Rosetta silent file (secondary structure, phi, psi, omega in degrees, C-alpha in Angstrom):
SEQUENCE: MIYGSSAGVVGEYRTGHGEQITINNFTLEAPDAAALRAALAKDVAACRTFTLKTSTSPVYGSYVTKNAPTAISSGDLVGALTTEFYLAKNHKKFNNANQYIYAVTGRAFVIVTHNPSPVGNDVKGRDFSQASETASKQLVKLKAAFAS
SCORE:     score description
SCORE:     0.000 S_00000001
   1 L     0.000  140.287 -179.578 -101.286  146.577  294.633 S_00000001
   2 E  -108.178  127.552  175.138  -99.802  150.101  294.267 S_00000001
   3 E   -85.447  179.084 -174.754  -98.116  151.586  297.288 S_00000001
   4 E   -70.128 -177.245 -177.595  -97.881  155.397  297.718 S_00000001
   5 E   -58.543  131.441 -177.798  -95.552  157.716  295.913 S_00000001
   6 E  -100.398  -25.558 -178.184  -91.958  156.566  295.992 S_00000001
   7 E  -134.513   19.312  175.726  -90.148  159.615  294.544 S_00000001
   8 E    81.526 -176.645 -178.476  -92.688  162.416  294.759 S_00000001
   9 E  -115.137  136.149  179.206  -94.468  164.474  292.121 S_00000001
  10 E  -119.886  129.560  175.083  -92.548  166.761  289.732 S_00000001
  11 E  -117.006  132.523  175.272  -94.167  169.549  287.796 S_00000001
  12 E  -116.502  131.207 -178.890  -92.471  171.301  284.888 S_00000001
  13 E  -114.816  134.680  172.517  -93.901  174.401  283.301 S_00000001
  14 E  -101.875   96.140 -175.174  -93.155  175.838  279.875 S_00000001
  15 L   -67.161  145.753 -179.936  -93.827  179.401  280.359 S_00000001
  16 L    88.689  -19.436 -179.389  -95.366  181.367  277.466 S_00000001
  17 L  -112.441  -12.158  176.707  -96.812  178.261  275.911 S_00000001
  18 L    80.226    8.234 -177.800  -99.232  177.039  278.534 S_00000001
  19 E   -84.388  153.024  178.168  -97.738  173.534  278.628 S_00000001
  20 E  -149.869  137.698  171.375  -97.367  171.543  281.799 S_00000001
  21 E  -122.154  134.301  174.864  -95.907  168.060  282.509 S_00000001
  22 E  -121.691  135.272 -179.797  -96.599  166.260  285.768 S_00000001
  23 E  -118.628  122.186  173.855  -94.794  163.056  286.806 S_00000001
  24 E  -110.838  123.064  178.321  -96.295  160.773  289.399 S_00000001
  25 E  -106.450  136.929  179.572  -94.163  157.872  290.765 S_00000001
  26 E  -134.124  155.810  174.971  -95.469  154.794  292.571 S_00000001
  27 E  -106.088  126.966  175.332  -93.996  151.606  294.031 S_00000001
  28 E   -87.896  145.276  176.361  -95.675  148.368  292.975 S_00000001
  29 L   -63.251  -41.050  174.314  -96.026  145.431  295.391 S_00000001
  30 L  -149.048  139.457 -176.397  -94.933  143.236  292.530 S_00000001
  31 L   -61.663  112.318 -178.560  -93.998  144.071  288.912 S_00000001
  32 L  -146.251   75.107 -173.990  -97.106  143.165  286.808 S_00000001
  33 H   -69.182  -31.125 -179.092  -97.419  145.353  283.708 S_00000001
  34 H   -65.810  -39.104  178.901  -99.867  142.904  282.111 S_00000001
  35 H   -72.002  -32.962  172.020 -102.363  143.311  284.985 S_00000001
  36 H   -66.031  -36.338  179.610 -101.999  147.059  284.879 S_00000001
  37 H   -66.474  -41.386 -175.994 -102.450  147.088  281.149 S_00000001
  38 H   -70.408  -35.627  177.438 -105.655  144.968  281.389 S_00000001
  39 H   -65.819  -45.913 -176.142 -107.043  147.259  284.219 S_00000001
  40 H   -65.540  -46.523 -179.067 -106.319  150.423  282.203 S_00000001
  41 H   -60.811  -39.993  179.385 -107.914  148.969  279.054 S_00000001
  42 H   -64.316  -46.462 -179.218 -111.017  147.903  281.003 S_00000001
  43 H   -61.045  -48.389  177.330 -111.267  151.364  282.566 S_00000001
  44 H   -60.852  -45.162  179.709 -110.920  153.177  279.225 S_00000001
  45 H   -59.357  -42.144 -176.306 -113.405  150.939  277.597 S_00000001
  46 H   -73.656  -21.769 -173.446 -115.949  151.516  280.353 S_00000001
  47 L  -125.500   40.032 -177.149 -115.528  155.375  280.323 S_00000001
  48 L   -50.608  -44.984  174.480 -114.924  156.191  276.612 S_00000001
  49 E  -124.043  150.935 -179.012 -116.924  159.360  277.129 S_00000001
  50 E  -154.730  169.874  179.856 -117.756  161.115  280.354 S_00000001
  51 E  -126.774  127.599  176.398 -119.036  164.263  281.952 S_00000001
  52 E  -102.955  122.983  175.185 -117.322  166.349  284.596 S_00000001
  53 L   -84.920  119.158  177.568 -119.514  168.575  286.702 S_00000001
  54 L  -109.135  175.137 -178.730 -117.904  171.893  287.542 S_00000001
  55 L   -71.081  -19.648 -179.993 -119.099  174.788  289.609 S_00000001
  56 L  -103.115  -50.399  179.551 -119.937  176.784  286.402 S_00000001
  57 L  -162.649  158.905 -179.410 -120.935  174.306  283.798 S_00000001
  58 L   -68.193  157.062  174.488 -120.312  170.696  282.784 S_00000001
  59 E  -124.280  135.156 -176.759 -117.301  169.723  280.756 S_00000001
  60 E  -107.923  131.353 -177.552 -117.551  166.712  278.369 S_00000001
  61 E  -124.592  162.999  175.247 -114.645  164.436  277.813 S_00000001
  62 E  -148.688  148.757  178.826 -113.562  161.463  275.742 S_00000001
  63 E   -89.970  133.371  178.089 -110.573  159.129  275.746 S_00000001
  64 E  -131.176  131.320 -176.266 -108.711  158.979  272.461 S_00000001
  65 L  -111.393    9.157 -179.906 -105.895  156.508  271.667 S_00000001
  66 L   -61.638  128.215  179.255 -105.208  157.848  268.120 S_00000001
  67 L    73.930    1.733 -178.950 -101.384  158.275  267.633 S_00000001
  68 L   -63.412  142.668  175.645 -100.652  156.927  271.152 S_00000001
  69 L   -67.348  156.386  177.788  -97.352  155.144  271.356 S_00000001
  70 L  -109.361   -3.818 -177.830  -97.239  151.377  271.594 S_00000001
  71 L  -155.597  157.348  179.479  -93.861  151.027  273.123 S_00000001
  72 L  -140.503  142.186  178.579  -91.494  153.108  275.217 S_00000001
  73 L   -75.711  155.106  171.229  -87.662  152.994  275.728 S_00000001
  74 L    78.155    5.400 -179.858  -86.351  152.275  279.180 S_00000001
  75 L  -176.190 -170.220  179.505  -89.455  150.366  280.420 S_00000001
  76 E  -103.665  122.085  177.932  -92.742  148.578  279.737 S_00000001
  77 E   -79.333  124.798  178.820  -95.512  150.702  278.402 S_00000001
  78 E   -83.858  -41.438 -178.750  -98.777  150.021  280.200 S_00000001
  79 E   178.159  161.450  176.085 -100.881  152.357  278.111 S_00000001
  80 E  -149.437  141.822  179.977 -101.173  155.807  276.566 S_00000001
  81 E  -161.202  164.626  173.939 -104.150  157.998  275.657 S_00000001
  82 E  -117.784  140.695  172.950 -105.290  161.519  275.285 S_00000001
  83 E  -104.316  123.232  174.551 -108.283  162.961  277.049 S_00000001
  84 E   -98.120  138.647  176.675 -110.152  165.586  275.094 S_00000001
  85 E  -119.436  134.829 -179.338 -112.360  168.096  276.861 S_00000001
  86 E  -124.631  153.741  179.735 -115.266  169.957  275.243 S_00000001
  87 L   -93.604   -7.753  178.869 -117.585  172.699  276.420 S_00000001
  88 L  -123.325  143.361 -179.023 -120.527  171.211  274.426 S_00000001
  89 L   -61.999  -31.273  179.723 -122.071  167.839  274.818 S_00000001
  90 L   -79.271    7.010 -176.985 -121.901  167.217  271.027 S_00000001
  91 L    48.300   42.369  172.581 -118.055  167.686  271.344 S_00000001
  92 L   -94.879  -28.164 -178.774 -118.067  170.629  268.911 S_00000001
  93 L  -102.529   90.668 -175.436 -116.550  173.246  271.238 S_00000001
  94 E   -70.544  137.300  177.494 -113.018  171.901  271.959 S_00000001
  95 E  -111.176  -58.168  178.884 -111.547  173.204  275.197 S_00000001
  96 E  -162.319  177.418  176.198 -108.197  171.374  275.944 S_00000001
  97 E  -139.917  154.487  173.861 -106.460  168.049  276.016 S_00000001
  98 E  -129.579  141.118  174.894 -104.288  165.935  278.311 S_00000001
  99 E  -107.350  149.040  177.681 -102.003  163.187  277.360 S_00000001
 100 E  -133.741  137.146  172.448 -101.262  160.291  279.759 S_00000001
 101 E  -126.250  124.192  176.609  -98.477  157.729  279.599 S_00000001
 102 E  -112.364  127.562 -177.280  -98.416  154.803  282.034 S_00000001
 103 E  -150.169  155.411 -176.534  -95.259  152.830  282.265 S_00000001
 104 E  -131.414  152.948  163.433  -93.335  150.421  284.576 S_00000001
 105 E  -146.554  119.982 -171.002  -89.785  149.300  285.113 S_00000001
 106 L    52.295 -118.763 -179.432  -89.421  146.548  287.778 S_00000001
 107 L   -92.351   -3.081 -179.294  -91.466  147.747  290.798 S_00000001
 108 E   -87.023  127.177  179.719  -91.508  151.424  289.687 S_00000001
 109 E  -122.844  130.452 -176.011  -94.703  152.671  288.097 S_00000001
 110 E  -127.968  140.268  172.310  -94.779  156.169  286.525 S_00000001
 111 E  -121.663  118.927  179.253  -97.644  158.240  285.155 S_00000001
 112 E  -107.090  130.108  176.120  -96.744  161.162  283.003 S_00000001
 113 E  -117.520  124.259  178.004  -99.457  163.744  282.273 S_00000001
 114 E  -118.018  118.338  172.833  -98.781  166.267  279.508 S_00000001
 115 E   -96.933   98.723 -175.645 -100.980  169.233  278.863 S_00000001
 116 L   -57.906  159.178  177.941 -100.096  170.419  275.355 S_00000001
 117 L   -60.244  135.911  178.281  -99.957  174.080  274.538 S_00000001
 118 L   -71.792   -3.142  174.532 -103.442  175.563  273.919 S_00000001
 119 L  -128.087  156.666  177.542 -101.995  177.279  270.884 S_00000001
 120 L   114.801 -162.426 -171.126  -99.960  175.834  268.052 S_00000001
 121 L   -85.473   -9.923 -172.763 -100.159  172.751  265.829 S_00000001
 122 L  -133.273   45.632 -179.128 -101.006  170.122  268.466 S_00000001
 123 L   -63.714  -25.156  177.905 -103.751  171.503  270.732 S_00000001
 124 L   -89.916    6.450  171.153 -105.544  168.058  270.641 S_00000001
 125 L    68.242   48.209  179.575 -102.438  166.245  271.908 S_00000001
 126 L   -90.638  -18.961  178.546 -101.668  163.918  269.043 S_00000001
 127 L   -98.613  111.691 -177.598  -97.886  164.202  269.348 S_00000001
 128 L   -93.202   10.490 -170.285  -96.657  162.144  272.185 S_00000001
 129 H   -65.085  -40.304 -176.207  -92.961  162.673  271.680 S_00000001
 130 H   -72.602  -42.957  179.439  -92.429  165.040  274.562 S_00000001
 131 H   -64.444  -38.203  179.886  -94.500  162.913  277.054 S_00000001
 132 H   -64.756  -48.514 -179.156  -92.764  159.687  275.843 S_00000001
 133 H   -60.860  -44.602  177.463  -89.361  161.241  276.288 S_00000001
 134 H   -61.966  -42.672  174.460  -90.180  162.446  279.738 S_00000001
 135 H   -57.709  -47.404  177.900  -91.500  159.049  280.728 S_00000001
 136 H   -60.733  -42.001  177.776  -88.390  157.293  279.412 S_00000001
 137 H   -67.003  -36.702 -179.621  -86.080  159.603  281.360 S_00000001
 138 H   -69.201  -36.467  177.112  -88.094  159.125  284.505 S_00000001
 139 H   -63.960  -36.833 -178.680  -87.968  155.378  284.160 S_00000001
 140 H   -64.272  -45.594  179.626  -84.159  155.476  283.809 S_00000001
 141 H   -63.192  -39.162 -179.226  -83.989  157.534  287.072 S_00000001
 142 H   -67.551  -38.880 -177.771  -86.389  155.138  288.868 S_00000001
 143 H   -66.197  -41.532  178.488  -84.496  152.085  287.669 S_00000001
 144 H   -65.679  -39.350 -178.536  -81.242  153.551  289.071 S_00000001
 145 H   -67.714  -39.313  179.277  -82.949  154.482  292.353 S_00000001
 146 H   -68.962  -33.036 -175.648  -84.420  150.932  292.750 S_00000001
 147 H   -69.866  -32.802 -176.170  -80.965  149.425  291.934 S_00000001
 148 L   -85.633    0.000    0.000  -79.174  151.228  294.768 S_00000001
């Protein structure tokens, strides 16, 4: 079971590049990275592609695990993926991407969401270095907070 947010939500914006990082922290009833990993894998497999209905037109999405990290420093990686969003059902009109990293340390569970810059070399979110670094730093902070 996941309890509510333990340390709040932090948003960091990279002005001029359109990037955003959001950090969500949760407290686990008991540390169980294996159960979280299995639940995430099941969820991703069930929803490999999906449609979001918006007020103007639908947006089509898909989960991509290409280039996702398999480990993270400072904690236990639960999972990592990129969500790609398209304006056409055939996935030809790319719109944007979001990266997600799920990790735990003890009873602390962190989800880092990174929206890569819409311009530049990584618009489809294949470079996880910034999201991984952010997750690692947050896990260190949470580990210290839980220790005190």
